[in-house]
Phi, psi and omega in degrees: 000132176256130180262123183246139181222121176249102178266113172265183179291328183253312186231155178248127177244121177246144181230148171246120183253138170251094193067237183267352180263135170282119181260335178207157179203154178221154180230120178230166180287145176273128177229106184299343183275348183294142174268170175306319181290323171298321180294320178298313176303315180300311181296318183296322179295320182285311184281339171302336184278356187272126180297338182270001178246151182278173182292334185270145178310118180105337181304125177083355178265124175264341179199162182226134167221134200224135172225149181205139173263000181247098191302327180295324179288321173303318180297318180291323180290332181287327168293328175297312178297328179285319183272331187247346178228049190289339178262004182257127175309137180222136173242118173255116176293114180202172177309136184100348180280129178285121185242341181088357182235110180300143182250104193249064176241172180295321178223095183304326189295335188270352175292129177297139187299326183291327176288328174290327180293312175307323179299306179312306184294324175303310178295321181296314189276327186223359180067181179252164356283151183211151175240129169260130181242121186243117182266091182237217175301316169252151174262125182247144182235115188238129183256133182241124181292170174294342175266007177075029175261143174276121191247356180138189185180191180229142179237120177231158176305142182280171183296317185290326179294317181293320182292319178297317182293328179295314186294326180284318192267341179267118192295328178248019175250158184215163181291137189242165167284129179284106176210162184281125188278169173308321186208159178295326176275105181290146181261359182202162176315310173300314179291325176301314182290321179293323174297314179303317183287310187293308187285321177300319180289323182293313177299314172309314184293315179298318185284325181284318181295317179303319186286316176299325185288322178299333180271333189277324185211153178293321167259100184297339174295342181284344184279124175274126177251124186246125177255139181219182180093152185303318183271001180303324178299342177290332190251339186312309185287351188249347179266141183259007182242347185283133182258319183222155182237104177243094185297332181255028185302314189291323181295320179297312169311322180291321177297319187292319183290324177299311183295331183270357177247332196293328183286344181268354187275000000 
């Protein structure tokens, strides 16, 4: 079994692969204050519930692949792999790790590991040209060329950030549940805010992706647009440009990067 861990700013997503198939997944909050020992206990609690794994930490795990946008969590997970999974091959995505995707940006080292991993999976699953829209803490748009190169992207405030900002800065507004309202024209404050979030972000996605596609390919219709991230389902039905929904895109990318590096270890 391969354990994949994608650490985002808000949530951490874990996936368990049996070969190419993801057989289990978990989503937990990201807490930069957790120590390696606390993370080990958390992992044991989650994986101890799976029938294909043993009761002891590490039982049934043959490999680990990790990417993280939070440096302190990456540091602690590195310690987890050393102390609790010492005999298990582990790949932590950072500069020097083979991904198979050339990064054609001004400073490749500043591109988030999760964005590169998403590009890896997009190339493998759909080829290029492609655009990955990841609905996380930020909404990111990442462009992959026809030759499978990562060429850059767009970063915008995420859905949850926008909801929180409205609640904090609006004197008569409050934090709301992100849900589809009865109609675009809201009949009350909550529905009006929900409409602004859902349809506003759908419009943002359509506008940004259309402009990116025109730069990415002579025929924009050749560009495959892939949505991922925990909040993607809220926008899928309202966006006109999304072709595919891959909720585990980053985990699939981690599996691919693990396979490309483990033989070199």
